[in-house]
C-alpha positions in Angstrom: -24.7 -7.7 8.2 -21.7 -9.9 9.0 -21.5 -13.6 8.5 -18.7 -16.1 8.6 -18.1 -18.5 5.7 -16.6 -22.0 5.5 -13.8 -20.6 3.3 -11.5 -19.9 6.2 -12.3 -20.2 10.0 -11.4 -16.5 10.5 -13.0 -15.1 7.4 -15.9 -12.7 8.1 -18.0 -10.9 5.5 -18.4 -7.2 6.1 -17.0 -3.7 5.8 -13.6 -3.0 7.5 -12.1 0.4 8.2 -8.4 1.2 8.8 -6.9 1.3 12.2 -4.1 3.9 11.3 -2.3 3.5 14.7 -1.6 -0.1 14.0 -0.9 0.1 10.2 1.9 1.3 7.9 2.5 2.0 4.3 6.2 1.9 3.5 8.5 1.8 0.5 12.1 1.0 -0.4 14.2 2.0 -3.4 17.8 1.2 -4.2 20.2 4.0 -3.3 23.7 4.5 -4.8 23.4 0.9 -6.1 24.6 -0.5 -2.7 21.8 0.0 -0.2 18.1 1.0 0.2 16.3 4.1 1.2 13.2 3.4 3.3 10.2 5.6 3.8 6.6 5.6 5.0 3.5 7.6 4.4 2.1 9.0 7.7 -1.5 9.7 6.4 -3.6 7.1 4.5 -7.0 5.5 4.5 -8.2 2.0 3.6 -11.6 0.4 3.3 -11.9 -3.3 2.8 -15.3 -4.9 1.9 -15.1 -8.7 2.3 -17.8 -10.5 0.3 -19.4 -14.0 0.6 -17.1 -15.0 -2.2 -13.7 -13.6 -1.3 -12.9 -13.1 -5.0 -15.7 -10.5 -5.0 -14.1 -8.5 -2.1 -12.8 -5.0 -2.7 -10.1 -2.7 -1.3 -9.9 1.1 -1.8 -7.0 3.0 -0.4 -5.8 6.6 -0.6 -2.5 8.0 0.5 -1.6 11.6 1.2 1.7 11.8 -0.6 2.7 15.0 1.2 2.9 12.8 4.4 6.0 11.0 3.0 8.6 10.5 5.8 12.1 9.1 5.1 13.5 10.5 8.4 15.4 13.2 6.5 13.4 16.4 6.1 15.4 17.8 3.1 14.9 14.5 1.2 11.2 14.5 2.1 10.8 18.0 0.7 12.6 17.0 -2.5 10.2 13.9 -2.8 7.2 16.4 -2.7 8.5 18.3 -5.7 8.0 17.7 -9.4 11.1 15.5 -9.5 9.1 12.9 -7.6 5.5 13.0 -6.3 4.4 16.5 -7.7 2.3 17.0 -4.5 1.0 20.4 -5.6 -0.8 18.9 -8.6 -1.3 15.3 -7.4 -1.7 15.3 -3.6 -3.2 11.8 -3.4 -2.1 8.3 -4.5 -5.0 5.8 -4.8 -5.5 2.1 -5.2 -8.7 0.3 -6.2 -8.8 -3.4 -6.4 -10.1 -5.1 -9.5 -9.7 -8.8 -8.5 -8.7 -11.2 -5.8 -7.1 -14.6 -6.3 -5.8 -17.3 -4.1 -6.9 -18.3 -0.6 -7.4 -15.9 2.4 -4.1 -17.0 4.0 -2.1 -16.5 0.8 -3.6 -14.2 -1.8 -3.0 -11.7 -4.6 -4.9 -8.5 -5.2 -4.8 -6.9 -8.6 -5.9 -3.3 -8.8 -5.4 0.2 -10.3 -2.7 2.3 -8.7 -2.9 6.0 -9.6 0.1 8.3 -8.9 0.9 11.6 -10.5 -2.2 11.3 -12.6 -1.0 8.0 -14.1 -3.0 4.8 -13.5 -1.4 1.4 -13.9 -2.5 -2.1 -12.9 -0.4 -3.6 -10.1 -0.5 -7.0 -8.3 -0.1 -7.1 -4.5 1.0 -10.4 -3.0 -0.6 -10.8 0.4 -0.6 -12.8 3.6 -3.6 -12.8 5.9 -2.6 -12.3 9.6 -5.9 -13.4 11.1 -8.9 -12.1 13.0 -9.3 -11.3 16.7 -11.7 -9.6 19.0 -9.9 -7.0 21.1 -10.5 -6.1 24.7 -13.1 -3.5 23.7 -15.2 -6.0 21.7 -14.0 -4.8 18.3 -13.3 -7.4 15.6 -9.9 -6.7 14.0 -8.1 -8.3 11.0 -4.6 -8.0 9.8 -2.8 -8.5 6.5 0.4 -7.7 4.8 0.7 -7.1 1.1 3.7 -6.2 -1.2 4.1 -5.0 -4.7 7.0 -3.8 -6.8 6.6 -1.0 -9.4 8.9 0.7 -11.8 8.8 4.4 -10.8 9.3 5.5 -14.5 5.9 4.0 -15.3 4.3 6.8 -13.1 6.4 9.6 -14.4 8.9 9.6 -11.5 12.2 9.7 -13.5 14.6 11.9 -11.6 18.0 10.5 -11.2 21.6 11.5 -11.0 24.6 9.8 -12.6 27.4 8.7 -10.2 31.0 9.4 -11.0 31.9 5.7 -10.4 29.1 4.7 -12.8 25.5 3.8 -12.2 22.7 6.1 -10.9 21.7 7.5 -7.6 18.3 5.7 -7.5 17.1 2.3 -8.7 14.1 2.0 -11.0 12.1 -0.4 -8.9 10.2 0.6 -5.8 8.9 -2.0 -3.4 5.7 -0.9 -1.6 4.6 -2.8 1.5 1.2 -2.4 3.3 1.0 -3.7 6.9 -2.7 -3.2 7.7 -5.0 -3.7 10.6 -8.6 -3.1 10.0 -11.7 -3.0 12.2 -15.1 -4.5 11.3 -17.8 -1.9 11.2 -20.9 -2.6 13.1 
């Protein structure tokens, strides 16, 4: 059952599934202390359940970490090793929300991020893109959310000292979710 609420003119209660062709999970990390390396995960899934009270809504996401893509195959292979994602032992990164705060247009989602067998609470800062019915009659919603994690908190501590001083990689990783979801009928 889906119903609209008076909370936001576009807010609809229901279960929403990911449209992977119009969504992206990306990350950035400082490289050589002067620029950023960017990457995406090509395979992931998200389910959003919007409740009558938006604060009771939930998000569950899983990411196939072997699908990491930075545009450099040798780097991607290194990221799959024990130096980084340890894909052989931990093929999936997951997120499960524990609370929602704010308004539908400008919100925060707190939840448990699990990577390499380590679970930590993270806060995603989000912006609601809106709701629209596409040309096929499907109701779609869009949102963007971002968080910053310290990779060492999840056991990702590989680094290399630079001759000029400093390290190859920064400690903070910014994760951005650009999601489009489809209301299930």
